[in-house]
Every structure is written in structure tokens, then in C-alpha cells.
N, C-alpha and C positions, 0 to 999 in steps of 0.2 A: 522567534520568527518561524523557524523550521517546523516546530511541533504544532504551532497554531495553523500554519499554512497547510500542513499535512492533513489536518482534519476539516478545515474550513472549505477547501475547494470542492470536496464531494457534496457538501450542502449547497454550494453555489451552482452546481452543474445545471439543475433545472432552470434557474434564472438566466444563466449564460445561454442555454439552448433557446430560451424564449426570446432573448434579446438579439443574439447573433444568428439564430437559426442553426441548421445543421442536424445531422443524425446522431444516433448513439455512437456511431463510429467516430464522429468528430469529438464527442465527449470523451471517448476512450483516449484519443490522442491528447486531449487537454491533461489527462491524468498521466498518460504513458510518456509524454515528452519529458516531464519532470522526473518520473521514476526511472526512465532509461539511463539518463546521465548520472543520476545519483547512485543507482545500484551498480553501474559499470565502473564508476570512477571513485567511489568512496575509499577504496583501499589505496588507490594512487594518491588521492588527496591527503590521506594520513601520512603516507610515505614522503610526500613533498613537504609537509609540515616538519617532519623530522629532519629533512635534508636542508631546507632553505629557511627555516624559522617558523615555529608554530604560530606565533602572533602574526607574522607577516601573511602567512597563508590563511589564517582565520579572518584577518581583515580583508583580504582579497575576496574570500567567500562572502562575507557580509556585504561588501560593496557590490559585487556581482548580483547577489540576491536582491538587494534594494533596487538597483537599476532595473533588473528584470521584473520586479514587482510593479514598478511604475509602468513598464511596458505592458504588463498584463492588464493593468487598470485602464490604459489608454488604447488597448487593442480595438481596432475597428471591425475586425472580422476574425473568424476562427483561425485562419492561417497565422495571423500576427500573434494571436493568443498562444498558439502551440509553440511558435518560435520563442516567445518570451518565457513560456513555462520551461522550455528546454534549457534556456540560459539560467533560469532559477535552479534547475537541477544541477547544473554545473557549479553554481555558487554553493549550493548545499553540500556538494561533494567535498568542498574545502571547509565549510562551516561546521558541519556535524562532527566529523572526527577531530577537528581542531579544538572544539570546546573541551572535550574530555582529556585530550592530550595536554592541553595547557594546565588543567587542574592537576593531572598526574605529575607534571613537571614542576608545579609550583608548591605542592604540599607533600609532606612525607609522613610516614607512620600513621598514628591515629588521626591526625589532622586531615590526611588524604581521604580517609574513610568518611569523616564528617563532611568534607567538601563535596565528595561524590554524592553523599546522601542529600545535601542541599540541592545539588544539581538535579538529582532524581525527583526531589519534591517539586522543584519549579517546573520540570517537564510535565509532571503529572497535573499540576495546576493549569499549565498552558494547554495541555491536551483536553482537560475538562472544560476550561473556559472558552477555548477557541471556537468550537461549533456554536455555542450559545451567543457569544459576541458577534461572530460572523453572521449567524442567522439573523440577529437583530439588525445588523448593518444592511444585509441583503433585503430584509423586509421593509425597513424604514428609510433607506437611502438607495443603495445600488450594490450589486455584486462587485462592482469595481472597487468599492471601499474596503472589501475584504483583502484586496491587494495593496491599496494605498496606505493602509494602516501600518504597513511594514516600514514606511519611510521614516517617521519619527523614532520608531524603535531602533532602526539601523543607525540613525544619527547618534542616539544615546550610546549604543553599543560601541561605535567607533570611537567616540570621545572617551568613554570609560576605559576602553582597551589601550588607547594611546597614553592615558594618564596613569593607569593603575596596573596594567598587565605587563610583566617582564617578558622580554624575548628569550627564547630557549631553542636549542637544537639538540639532536641526539649526539652523544659523544662519539659514537662510532655508527656510521650509517652505510648500509650496503648499496644504496642507489635506488633510483626510481625506475620501475619496469614500464617504460614508455610504450614499448612495442606491445606488451601484454595488454595494457590499458586500451590501446587503439584497436587491437584485434577483438577483444571481448565486447567493446562498445559497438563495433561494426556487426559482429555476430548477433548480439542481442537485438540490434536495430533491424537486421534482416528478418529474424524470426518474428519479432513483434509486428513488423509491417505486414508480413505475409498472413499471419493469423487475423489481424484486425481487418485488413482490406478484403479478405476472402468473403466476408459477409456481403459486400457490395459488388465485387468483381467476379466472384466465383472461382472455384479451385482450378479451372482450366485456363485461367488468365495467366499469361507468361510472367507478368509482374508478381503474381501471388506465388506460384510454385518456384519461380526463379529466385525470389528473395528468401523463401523458406530454405531452398537448397543451398544458396550462398551463405545464409546465416548459420545453418547447421554445420556446413564445412568449416566456416571460420571458428565456430565454437570448438570443434574437434582440433583445429589447428592451435587454438588457444591452450588447450590442455596439453597438447604435445609440446608446445613452446615452453609452457611453465615447467614441464618435466625436464627440460634440457637447458634452460637459461641459468645463468650463474646466480642472479638475484631475482627469483620469481616473486610476483605479486601475490600468488597463491601457492605456498609451498605444499605440493601434493603429498609429501611425506607425512603431513599431519593426518591424512585420511587413512593411514595404515592402522590406526587404532579404532576399534569398533565403536567405542564410546563417542569419539569425535564425529565419525561418519554417521552413526545412528542419530546423534543429536542434530546434525545438520539436515538429515533426511526428515526427521520429525519437524524441524523448523520449516522446511520447504513446504510440506503438505499442509501443515496447520496454518501457516501464514498465507498460503495461497487461498485457503478458504476464507480467511479474514479479509484479504485484499478484494476479492470479488464481492463479498458481502457488503463491505462499506462503500463500494462503488454503486451497487444497485439499490441499497436500502433507502438512501435519500430520494432517489427517483420514485420509488414506491410510495413513500410517505407524502411527498409533495404533489406528484402528478396523478397518483391513483387514489390515495387516501385523503388528499386535499388538506394536509397539515400545513401550517405556516412554516416559513424558513426558521423562525426562532424556536418553535416547538420541535421541529425536526432536529435542530442542533442540540436540543436538550434531551431528546429521546434516548440517546446512548449514555447519558450520565450514570445510570445504575451500573452499566458495564465498567465504566472508567473508575467510579468510586470503589467498586468491589475489588478491582485490581490494585488500587492504591491502598485501601484499608487492610487488605489481606496479604500484602506482600511480605511483611515480617513473619506472619503466621506461616505462610507458605515456605519461607526460608527455614523455619523450624522443622518442617516436615522432613527435610533432608537429614537433619541430625537424628531424628527419631526413627525414620524408616528407610533412609537411603534415598537416592534419586530415582531409582527404577520404578518403584510403585507409584509415586506421584505422577511420573511421566506416562505411566499407563492409564491411570485413573483420570488425570486432568483432561486429555484429549477425548476420552470417552464422555465425560461430562459436557465438554464443548460440543460433541456430536449431538447429544440430546438437545442442547440449546439451539443448534441449527435446525433440528427437526421441529422444534416448537415454532420456529418462524415459518415453517411450511404450512401451518394450519390456518392462519387468518386469511380471510378473503377480502372483500371490499367493505369498508365500514367497521363499526364496532369500536368500543372504548379502548384507548391505549393500554389501560391497566389490565385488561383481560385478553388483549391480543398480543402486543409486542413486549410489554414489560416482563412477563415470565421468561421469555426467550433471552432477554438481555441479562436477567439475573442469573440464569443457569449458564449462559455463555461466559459471563464475567467470572463466575465461580470456577468454571473449567480452565479459563486462561490464568486466573490467579493461582490455581494449584500447579499449573504447568511452568510459568515463566521463571520463577526463582530456581527450581530444580534444574531447568534447562540451562540457565546461565551457569550454575554450579558445575554441571557436567562439562560444558564447553570449556570453561576456564580450568577445570581440574584435569582435563585430558592431556594437557600439554605442560611443558616446563614453563616456569615463571617468565623466562626470557622471551617466550613466544605467546604469552597471554594476550598481548595487544593484537597480534596478528590473528590469533584464534577468534577473539571477540569481533574483529573487523570482518573476518570471513563469515561468521554467523550472522552479523548484521547485514552484510551484502546478500547472503542467501535469502534472508527474510524479505528483502526488498525486491530481489529478482523473482521470488515466488509471487509476490503481489503483481509485479509487472506482467509476468506470463499468464497469471490467472485472469487478469482483466482482459488481456488479448484473446486468450483461448475460450474462456467461459463466457466472455462478452459475446463472442461469435455464436456460442451455443444458445445464449439468451435470445438473440435476434432470430435464430432459426426456430426456436420453440414458440416465440411470439408469432412469427409468420405462419407456422403450421396451424396453430390453434385458430388464429384469425381467419386464414384462408379457408379452413375446413368449415367454419360457421358461416362465412360470407356466401358460400355457394348455396346455403339453405335459405338465404334471405332474398327477397325480391327488391333489388336495388338496381338503378340504371348501370349499364355496362361501363360507361365512362367513370362513374363514381367508384365502381368496383376496381377498375384498373388503377385509379388514383390512389386508393387505399393500399392496394397490394404493392405498388411501386414505392410507397413511402413507409413501408413496414419498419425500416431501419431506424425510424424516429421513435419507435416503441410507443409509450403512452402519450408522447408529445405529438403524435401524428394528428394533423388537422383534418377535420371532417370536410368532405366535398360540399361545395356550395349548392344552393337550390334544393336542399332536401326538406321534406316536410318534418315538422317538429317530432312526430312519433318515430320516424325512421332515424332521425338524428340522435334521439335519446337511446334507441336500440343500439346504434353503432357505438356510441360513447360507452355504453355498458359492456359491449363486446370487446372494445379496445382495453378497458380496464381489466376484464376477466382474462384476456390474452396475456396481459402483463403478469397477472397473478399466476397464471399457468406456468409461464416461463420462470418466474421467481421461485415458485415451489420446486421446480425441477432443479434449479441451481442450488437451492437449500439442501436438497437431497444429495447432490454432488458434494457440497461442503461437508455434510455429515459423513459421507464416505471418505473424504480426504482426512477428516479428523480421526476416523477409525484406522486409517492407514498409518497415521502418526502414532497412534497408540500401539499398533502392531510393530512398528520399528523400535519403539521403546522396549517392548516385550522381548523382541528377538535380539537386539543389539546392545542395549544399555546394560552395563554390569550392575549387579546388585549392591556392591559396596560403594561407599561415598568417596573413596580416595583411589581412583583408577590409576593404572600404570600411565606414566608420562612418556612423551617422546621429546 
């Protein structure tokens, strides 16, 4: 459910926007409501499983996720959808860490490795099939069925868990960092709100700068609290090792690029390139299949060359992939426009992921491996959360700049001009003013598409820059040998 939902929703965004209305800011909140609670609470969710029972917390997560999915499917407006998505994120914060912790507690030795491998295989299948299945449902039924499909899956998971999954707890547990979880959630919420709403309200609005200031202060308070609390959710001592810090910085910038890319790309394909939802869902399959097929080969690179070189080269290849996405305009065949970018980006990520995991897990003592993995997972999700907020704002500004600059050169009625300018936050979904002659309407539609492409190209250049920064962190901070000092 979690991996399907994580990929389907972006494909559903154009259909959601068409049905419920709203701007790209509203679409950002559909994504960010989920990402905020998942990224902020995933570590607390794992700790609660250790403390109160892994199966119990896993089932709580599945139940919350299923109820919230039904709420998403029944949502009558954007506000209801965002609220339901936020509850989904809360459920996922228990569901996602619970699945792996149950496997780790239920299997030992070689069996554990095979069980985790099976888990990884199913997540890869779900990640690949999710957008295609979701796209087909969106195209032939409704975007609501992309959420309703979770109900029968959840029922089966709950039944199987009750019948087959044993309960387990940690033998010794340090407690749940409730205060840290609340502080980081409030801090991320404030920063996210400020960046997203700045595109509509402006930087001078008290709600914008006030939420940014409050969120930033709370995030500083969070790190201070974690440094002084007895049982921190994020043990800051782990960051004393350059390998661990470097790996997480690499993760942050690389996954920030991926987060904004997979937010904007479906909007490009459906609203500008006029692909169907099914084809849009299938467009990223080369990326997913390459990561799946090359994962074992990528793991072997660490044994041959160490982790440093693959982590320098992988993000560099990913940067080239993002640059390739900056070339296509409007029209053209998929195989000559977007397919090459997906192949190169998939290769870059395949080279990066296994060595990155090796560095994260190898940088700490075995007793802290779960915490290290959880922190890295949370960093990746926070990166996507902030990227959609900040770079989504940049996308709206770039779109507005290009469109407004060209509109002044066109002879259109002043009322129509003001209407277009005031609705720029809808991006390519902006409706044309009424009572325009067919020639002017066609010109404006072409201008809107080109404005989106202009903004998308700018974001792809930023994504390439973020990938280059990831490579730079690997070069400066990751140690060359494969068995770094532990803490």
C-alpha cells in the first residue's frame, strides 16, 4: 500500500486538479500533507513498535492508512483531501518502519537476509506496477479508485497479520521521544507552510514570514533538545563521523532532486504533452527497472572499488539524466524525448543506492544500525518534502515570469490579461478566458505550455546542480575504504 500510494498520487494530481479545482499550491499540499507526517514521525513510529509491540503498531498503521485512503477517495474538496492525506502519512509512519522491524525480529541469520530480499523484491514490484495500475484506474474509472484500492489490500494484510505474524518487542527499550517528535513535526510544518504559501501570499505576508521564522526556530530547538535529552530520537553523536554525515548530506540533495522531479513530471506529461494517465504511469518504468535489475551489480561495486567512487560517479550520472530532461519542448516521441533521460537517471541512481546504504550501515555499530537506517530514510523523505515546497515555489515564479513577459507582447483584452495573471499558480491547468477568438485562444494555449516547459527546464537545471552537490559531498566526506570507523 505504502509504495503503491507513494507513486500513484503524483500521476493522479492532474486528474485531482481537474475534478476538485485548485492551484499547484493545493496540489503541493496533497503531496506534502502525507510527506510531512511520514518524514517527521517515521523514527517515532519505529520506536513505538519496539516499545509497545511491532505487530500492534504495524496494524495500527495499516488501519489508519486504510481509513484515510477511504477518506481520500470520498473527499469533496481539496481541504478534505489534504486532511485525509495527512492521516495517511501518520498511518504510514507506523506502517513503513513496522514492516522491516517485524521481519528483522522474526528471522535470524541467512533467513533474515532472504526475507529482507523478498521484501525488497515486492517493494520493487509495487513501485513499478503502482503508477501503471493507478494510471489505468485514473483513466478508465476515477482518481478516487487509486485510493479505494487500498481497502481490500488492507483487509488482507490485517487478516494475515493477525493469523501469521507473531508479536514482538525490544528486550531493552530506551523510550519514545514524544517531545522531539512533536517539535520536529511543528518545525517542518511551519517551514513547509511558509514556502508553499509564499507563492500565493507573498513574502511580506505575516503568515508566510511568521511561519518560516517559527518553523526555523523550532527546528533549532529540536536539535538542541536532541543533544540534551536522555533518549533522543536522533542521536546527534552519529554525525560525528564524516562518513555518516556525508552520506546523509548526499541523500538530502539527491533525493530533493528526485522529489521535485517526480512531482512536476506527471504534470508535464499529462497537461502539456497530453499523455494519458496510463502512459504517464508507465513512462518511469525504465528508471524503476534499471534500479531493480542493477541493484546486485551495484552492490558488487563496493567490494571492487569501495563506496567512495560509486558515490561520486552515481550522482554525476544522475545529473546528466536531469539535464537530458531539460531538452524536450512540447511534442515529440517519448523514445527520443524522455526515455533517454530515464535511462541515464536510472543508471545514476542504481550506481548510488547500494553503496549509499553500505556507507550508512557501516558507519555505526551494529546496535545502532536500525537507528542509522531510520535517520537516512527520514532525511530522504524530508528532502522531498522541502524540495516540493521550495522548488515548487520557484516553478510558479518561473512560469509566471515567462508567461507575463510574453503576454505584454500580445494584443488581448485587459480583463483576459488580468484573469490569466491572477491564475498563474494553476500552471498548465490555467483555464483560458472566455470569449476569445480561436486564433488568440490557440496562441495563449501554446504560450501556457511553453511557460510550463520554461519553468520545468529551470527546475531540471537545479536538480542537476543538486546532484552535482551530492557528488561533491561524496568526494569530500566519504572515506575511500569500505569498512569505516564505527561509533
